[in-house]
C-alpha positions as CSV (number, residue, x, y, z in Angstrom):
1,M,-12.9,9.5,0.8
2,K,-15.6,7.0,-0.2
3,M,-14.5,4.1,2.0
4,T,-13.4,3.8,5.6
5,A,-10.3,1.9,6.8
6,T,-12.6,-1.0,7.9
7,E,-14.5,-1.0,4.6
8,V,-11.3,-1.1,2.5
9,H,-9.8,-3.8,4.6
10,D,-13.0,-6.0,4.4
11,F,-13.3,-5.5,0.7
12,I,-9.7,-6.5,-0.1
13,T,-9.8,-9.4,2.3
14,A,-12.9,-10.7,0.5
15,A,-11.5,-10.1,-3.0
16,M,-8.0,-11.3,-2.3
17,P,-7.7,-13.8,0.5
18,A,-3.9,-13.7,0.4
19,Y,-4.1,-10.1,1.7
20,G,-5.7,-11.1,4.9
21,G,-3.6,-14.2,5.2
22,A,-0.4,-12.1,5.0
23,G,-1.5,-9.9,7.9
24,F,-1.9,-6.5,6.2
25,S,-4.1,-4.1,7.9
26,V,-5.4,-0.6,7.1
27,D,-4.5,1.6,10.0
28,A,-6.0,4.8,8.7
29,V,-7.9,6.5,5.9
30,E,-7.5,10.3,6.1
31,P,-8.5,13.0,3.7
32,D,-5.2,13.1,1.9
33,C,-3.5,9.7,2.7
34,V,-3.9,6.2,3.9
35,R,-1.7,4.1,6.3
36,V,-1.2,0.4,5.8
37,R,0.7,-1.9,8.2
38,F,2.5,-5.1,7.5
39,P,3.3,-7.0,10.6
40,Y,6.9,-8.0,11.3
41,R,7.5,-11.6,10.5
42,E,10.9,-13.3,10.8
43,H,10.4,-15.2,7.5
44,T,10.5,-11.9,5.6
45,L,14.2,-11.3,6.6
46,R,17.0,-11.6,4.1
47,P,20.6,-12.5,4.9
48,G,22.0,-9.7,7.1
49,G,18.8,-9.3,9.0
50,S,17.1,-6.7,6.8
51,I,13.4,-7.0,5.8
52,S,13.4,-8.1,2.2
53,G,12.9,-5.8,-0.7
54,P,10.0,-7.9,-2.1
55,T,8.2,-7.5,1.2
56,M,8.5,-3.7,1.0
57,M,7.4,-3.7,-2.7
58,T,4.3,-5.7,-1.8
59,L,3.5,-3.2,1.0
60,A,4.0,-0.2,-1.3
61,D,1.7,-1.8,-4.0
62,T,-0.9,-2.7,-1.3
63,A,-0.9,0.8,0.1
64,M,-1.5,2.2,-3.4
65,Y,-4.4,-0.1,-4.0
66,V,-5.9,0.9,-0.5
67,L,-5.6,4.5,-1.5
68,I,-7.4,3.9,-4.8
69,L,-10.2,2.0,-3.1
70,A,-10.6,4.5,-0.2
71,K,-10.9,7.4,-2.7
72,L,-12.9,5.9,-5.5
73,G,-14.9,3.1,-3.8
74,P,-14.8,-0.6,-4.5
75,V,-13.0,-0.5,-7.9
76,A,-11.8,-4.1,-7.9
77,L,-10.2,-4.0,-11.4
78,A,-7.8,-1.1,-10.7
79,V,-4.3,-2.5,-11.5
80,T,-0.7,-1.6,-11.1
81,Q,0.9,-0.2,-14.3
82,N,4.2,0.7,-12.9
83,L,6.1,0.5,-9.5
84,N,9.4,2.1,-8.7
85,I,11.1,1.8,-5.3
86,H,14.1,3.3,-3.6
87,F,15.5,1.4,-0.6
88,L,16.8,4.2,1.6
89,R,18.1,2.5,4.8
90,K,17.9,-0.8,6.6
91,P,14.6,-1.1,8.5
92,R,14.5,-2.2,12.1
93,Q,13.0,-5.6,12.7
94,A,9.5,-4.2,13.3
95,D,6.2,-3.8,11.6
96,L,6.4,-1.8,8.4
97,V,4.0,1.1,8.0
98,A,3.3,2.7,4.5
99,E,1.7,6.1,3.9
100,A,0.3,6.6,0.4
101,R,-0.7,9.9,-1.2
102,F,-1.9,10.8,-4.7
103,L,0.6,12.8,-6.8
104,R,-2.0,12.9,-9.6
105,L,-5.5,11.4,-9.8
106,G,-7.1,11.3,-13.3
107,R,-10.0,9.5,-14.8
108,S,-8.0,6.6,-16.2
109,S,-4.8,6.5,-14.1
110,A,-3.4,7.6,-10.8
111,V,0.2,8.4,-9.8
112,I,0.9,7.6,-6.1
113,D,3.8,8.3,-3.7
114,V,4.4,5.9,-0.8
115,L,6.8,6.3,2.1
116,I,7.6,3.2,4.2
117,R,8.9,3.4,7.7
118,A,9.6,0.7,10.3
119,D,7.3,1.2,13.3
120,G,9.1,3.5,15.7
121,Q,11.6,4.7,13.2
122,D,11.2,8.3,12.0
123,E,13.2,8.2,8.8
124,P,11.7,6.4,5.9
125,V,13.3,3.0,4.9
126,A,11.9,3.1,1.4
127,Q,10.1,5.4,-1.0
128,S,8.0,4.2,-3.9
129,T,6.1,5.8,-6.8
130,G,3.6,3.9,-8.8
131,T,0.9,4.3,-11.4
132,Y,-2.4,2.5,-11.2
133,A,-4.8,2.0,-14.2
134,I,-8.4,2.9,-13.2
135,P,-11.1,1.1,-15.3
136,A,-13.8,3.1,-16.9
137,P,-17.1,3.1,-15.0
138,P,-19.7,0.6,-16.4
139,A,-21.9,2.1,-19.1
140,G,-25.5,2.7,-18.2
């Protein structure tokens, strides 16, 4: 990996202030995966007491971006091309933790798998697969 958890967190916070304001944090950057945390917030609940789908989709997309940055370095212009998500079970009212891994990493795109769990809950609450476009390195 080219960036540590702290370096990725600091880069995203500087590039996208909404990231830091939302409370995301990069828990770990490991050789084959990253872990990203979204703190539990009551305003993310939907009727019935479940954490909302858009909250989990945002976490999945953020974890994918963190994985790209950790692996490739500060590639600010990498963007989401596709995101699919499966909601598997109702999460506990707790922090959400996403683990992202590459399924495929090419020169111009990456396919990434994300499992989301509620903190303290073993079974995943959502699974997401996404594709990120990776910009060509600058000429020169």
